[in-house]
N, C-alpha and C positions, 0 to 999 in steps of 0.2 A: 504494500500500500504506500503510495507516495503522499506527500503533503497535499491536501486538497487545494485546488486551483485558487480558491478565494484567499488562501493564506500565502500563496507564492507572490513574492515581491522582490525588489532589488536586494533586500537584506538576506532573504532565504537563498536567492541565487548566489550571492556572495558566499554565504556559509557553505553551500554545496561545493563551490570551487575550493574553498579552504579545506573542507573535509577530504576532498579528493587528493590533496597533497600528502596525506598521511596513510600509513599502514594502520590497521586496527590496533596493533600493540603500541603505536606512537600516540594515540589519542589519550587525553588526560582522564584520570579518575574523577568521579563526581565529588563535589564538596559536601560537607555536612548539610549546608543549606539546600543543595540540590536534592539530597535524599529526603529532607524534611518536606520540601515542596512536592516532590513526586508522591511521597507517602500520604500527604494530606489529600492530594487529588485522588489517589487510589482509594483511600478510606472513605472519602466523601461519596465516591461512586458506590462503594460497598453498601453504605447506608441508604443511598438513593435506591439501589436495587432491592435491598431488604424491604424497604417501605413500599416499593412498587409491587413486590410479591405479596406483602401483607394486604395491601389494598385489593389486589386481584383476588386473593383467596376470600376476602370478605365479600366483595361484589359477586363472586361466583357462588358463595353460600347463600346469598340473598336472591339468586336467580338472574341477576343482571348480565352475567357472563355465562355462556354455555360453550363447552368445548366437546369436541369429539375425540375418540381415542386416537385417531390418526393425527390430530393437531399437535404440532411441536410447540409446547408452551414454554417459551423462553422470554427474556426481557424484550427483545424487539417485537415479538408477537403481542405481548401484554401492552406495550406502549401503543401499538397500532389500535388495539381494542379500546384502550383508554381514550385515544384521539377520536375514535368513532363515537364513544359514549358522550364525550364533551360536545362533539359536533351535533349530536342528537338533542342538544339543549338540556342535558342533565346537570349543567353547571349554570349558575346565575348568568344571564345573558351578557351583562357588562364585562364578565371575566372570561368569556369563551375564547376570544382571540389570544389573550394573554396566556391562558392555560394551555391552549394548543401550541403556542410558540414555545413555552417552557418544555412541554413533552417532546416536541421535535428537537429542541436543543439537547435534551438528555439523550435522545436516540442518536443524534449526530455525533456528540462528544464521546459516546460509549466506546467507539473504536480507539480513541486516544487512551482511554483508561486501560483497555486491553493491551495496547502497545506498551504503555508505561509499566504495566504489571508483568508482562511476559517477554519483553525484548530487553536486551542488554543495552544500558545507556552509558555513554562516554561523553566527555566534554571535548569540544573542538578547541585545540590549543590556542591560547591568546584571544579567545572569542567568548561572547556571551551567548552560547548556543550549545545544544546537545545533539548528539546523533544516536539513533536507536538501531541496534544491529540484531540480526536474527540468524545468521548462518556463520560458517567458519570464515576466518579472516581471509584465506585465499580466495574463496568464492565472493566475499564482499568486495575485494579490490577489483575482481574481474567484472562484476555486475553491480557496481556501487549504486547506480541510480535506481535499480529495481529492488534493492535489499535494504534500504535504509529510510529512515524518517529524520528529517532535520527539524528541530524545534528551537526557534529563538526563545531564550528564557523569558523575556517580557511577554511573549505570546502565551507561554505556559502559565505564567502568573495571572494574566488576565482571564484565561480559561478557568482557572481555579476560583478566582474572585466571582465569576458569573454565578457559581452555585453556593458560595459561602454564606450569603445572607441576604 
């Protein structure tokens, strides 16, 4: 997965060029602050998903949700169902658009949470950016554009703030 086009800009292009200058073992380790920021983001999503499942189970027990045995009940499925319920005016009309936007934002940002939780992160030397790696260093260097995610730290911080309060 590459950085979504809406986040690609001159800064991410520059970070990509900088990252390409290094072998994986030459990238810097994360700082304590980096670990804290990633951990907050991951844990925030864990609680978001916990509450999404709790809400889904509650709505299912009241009959508002019906699933079939073949349905793959996962977070994206649940979010789609919640968006449908909100669209069907089960939320105060003045809050429908805001609620749908928040649910879509959670769904969109979930891929980042998965990357932050399951890919290896390193800092780009002398830069305020991280690179997320998923395969062996030899393959990474050969197919760098396909196997990494570049995240400028200010963007990660703003993504985290979106859900903090």
